[in-house]
C-alpha positions as CSV (number, residue, x, y, z in Angstrom):
1,M,9.7,-12.5,17.5
2,T,6.1,-12.3,17.1
3,Q,4.6,-8.9,16.8
4,T,1.0,-7.5,17.1
5,I,-0.4,-5.7,14.4
6,L,-3.6,-3.4,14.4
7,I,-4.5,-2.5,10.9
8,T,-7.8,-0.3,10.3
9,G,-9.7,-0.6,7.1
10,A,-8.5,-4.2,6.8
11,S,-11.2,-5.8,5.3
12,S,-10.2,-5.3,1.6
13,G,-7.7,-3.6,-0.8
14,I,-4.3,-2.3,1.1
15,G,-5.4,-3.0,5.0
16,A,-6.3,-6.3,3.4
17,G,-3.0,-7.2,1.9
18,L,-1.2,-5.9,4.7
19,A,-2.7,-8.4,6.8
20,R,-2.1,-11.4,4.5
21,E,2.0,-10.4,4.5
22,Y,2.1,-10.0,8.3
23,A,0.2,-13.4,8.6
24,R,2.8,-15.1,6.1
25,R,5.6,-13.9,8.8
26,G,3.5,-15.2,11.5
27,D,2.4,-11.9,13.8
28,R,-0.5,-11.8,15.6
29,L,-2.9,-9.7,14.0
30,A,-6.1,-7.1,15.1
31,L,-8.2,-6.2,12.2
32,I,-10.7,-3.4,12.3
33,A,-13.6,-2.6,9.7
34,R,-17.2,-1.7,9.4
35,R,-17.5,-4.7,7.0
36,L,-17.7,-7.4,9.7
37,E,-18.5,-10.3,6.9
38,L,-15.5,-9.2,4.8
39,L,-13.5,-9.3,7.7
40,E,-14.4,-12.8,8.9
41,S,-13.7,-13.9,5.5
42,L,-10.4,-12.6,5.7
43,A,-9.8,-14.1,9.2
44,T,-10.5,-17.7,8.0
45,E,-7.8,-17.1,5.0
46,L,-5.5,-15.6,7.3
47,R,-6.1,-18.5,10.3
48,A,-5.2,-21.1,7.6
49,L,-2.1,-19.8,7.1
50,G,-1.4,-20.2,11.0
51,A,-1.8,-16.6,11.8
52,E,-3.5,-15.9,15.3
53,V,-6.2,-13.1,14.5
54,T,-8.9,-11.2,16.2
55,V,-11.6,-9.6,14.0
56,H,-13.1,-6.0,15.3
57,Q,-16.3,-4.4,13.9
58,G,-15.6,-0.5,13.9
59,D,-15.7,2.6,12.3
60,V,-13.0,5.1,12.4
61,T,-15.4,7.9,12.1
62,R,-16.8,7.1,15.7
63,D,-14.8,8.1,18.6
64,G,-13.7,5.0,21.0
65,D,-14.2,2.0,18.1
66,V,-10.4,1.9,18.1
67,S,-9.4,2.6,21.5
68,R,-12.4,0.0,22.3
69,V,-10.1,-2.3,20.5
70,V,-7.0,-1.2,22.0
71,E,-8.4,-2.1,25.6
72,E,-9.8,-5.6,24.5
73,L,-6.3,-6.5,23.5
74,A,-5.0,-5.0,26.7
75,S,-7.3,-6.9,29.1
76,R,-5.8,-10.0,27.2
77,G,-2.5,-9.0,28.3
78,I,-1.9,-8.2,24.5
79,G,0.3,-5.3,23.8
80,I,0.5,-3.6,20.4
81,D,3.9,-3.2,18.2
82,V,2.6,-1.7,14.8
83,V,-0.5,0.2,14.2
84,Y,-1.7,0.8,10.2
85,A,-4.0,3.9,10.2
86,N,-5.2,2.5,6.8
87,A,-9.1,3.1,6.8
88,G,-10.0,5.3,3.7
89,F,-12.2,5.6,0.2
90,G,-11.8,7.8,-2.4
91,V,-14.9,10.1,-3.7
92,A,-14.6,11.3,-7.2
93,G,-16.2,13.8,-9.3
94,N,-15.2,17.3,-9.8
95,V,-16.1,20.6,-7.5
96,Q,-19.2,21.2,-9.2
97,K,-20.6,17.7,-9.0
98,L,-19.7,17.0,-5.4
99,S,-21.7,18.5,-2.3
100,I,-20.3,20.1,1.0
101,A,-21.3,16.3,2.5
102,D,-19.1,14.4,0.2
103,Y,-16.1,16.4,0.9
104,Q,-17.0,16.1,4.5
105,R,-17.6,12.5,4.5
106,Q,-14.4,12.1,2.7
107,F,-12.5,14.2,5.5
108,D,-14.3,12.5,8.1
109,T,-12.8,9.3,7.2
110,N,-9.5,9.8,5.3
111,V,-8.7,12.7,8.0
112,F,-10.1,12.8,11.2
113,G,-10.3,8.6,11.0
114,V,-6.7,8.8,10.9
115,L,-6.4,11.6,13.6
116,R,-8.8,9.4,15.8
117,T,-6.5,6.4,15.1
118,I,-3.3,8.3,16.4
119,K,-5.1,9.6,19.4
120,E,-6.4,6.1,20.2
121,T,-3.3,4.0,19.8
122,V,-0.3,6.0,20.7
123,P,-0.5,5.8,24.4
124,A,-0.5,1.7,23.7
125,L,2.3,2.1,21.5
126,R,4.6,4.4,23.6
127,A,4.2,1.6,26.2
128,R,6.3,-0.8,23.8
129,R,7.9,1.5,21.8
130,G,5.7,0.5,18.9
131,R,5.5,2.2,15.4
132,L,2.5,4.0,13.8
133,V,1.9,4.4,10.0
134,L,0.0,6.6,8.0
135,V,-1.3,5.3,5.1
136,G,-1.2,8.0,2.2
137,S,-1.3,7.9,-1.5
138,V,0.5,9.6,-4.5
139,A,-2.7,11.5,-4.5
140,G,-1.5,13.3,-1.5
141,H,1.6,14.6,-3.9
142,A,-0.2,15.9,-6.8
143,A,-3.8,16.0,-7.5
144,S,-5.7,15.1,-10.7
145,A,-8.9,16.2,-12.4
146,G,-12.2,15.0,-10.6
147,M,-10.1,13.6,-7.5
148,S,-10.2,16.8,-5.7
149,A,-11.8,15.8,-2.4
150,Y,-9.5,12.7,-2.0
151,S,-6.6,14.3,-2.8
152,M,-7.4,17.2,-0.2
153,S,-7.6,14.6,2.1
154,K,-4.3,13.0,1.5
155,F,-2.4,15.9,1.8
156,A,-3.8,16.3,5.2
157,V,-2.9,13.0,6.3
158,R,0.9,14.0,4.8
159,A,0.8,17.1,7.1
160,L,-0.3,14.8,10.2
161,A,2.7,12.5,9.5
């Protein structure tokens, strides 16, 4: 049975890897990321595998970007079966080197971006008894030197789960 998989942060890293795996399985993909050029390149690769792919430029730090994609899919009669709240990045540096703005930027994407994704997709997931996956990190279990902002954000994602 073909599923519809929505992945945030799909233009590279874990998100792109997930997209490749689901494409091999024959699932429909809705990919969201800020970098449209990278998304388009990935979509071309996935379509060559036979996958149905839609790309959506969006930023999890902005209210409504994820819900806009959910609404676009719904307007085409497409429900969502699985959502990966994957968008994220890492800020490195010790506490003295990093600014408060660095920590805020880290949290806006890695924590509040995940929270926005949850809030903007759960109604559609409930309608189909779908699944929500929050992508974490080992850094959310054990902090390491120079990675306090990233580790703090991933500990927070664990708390959301």
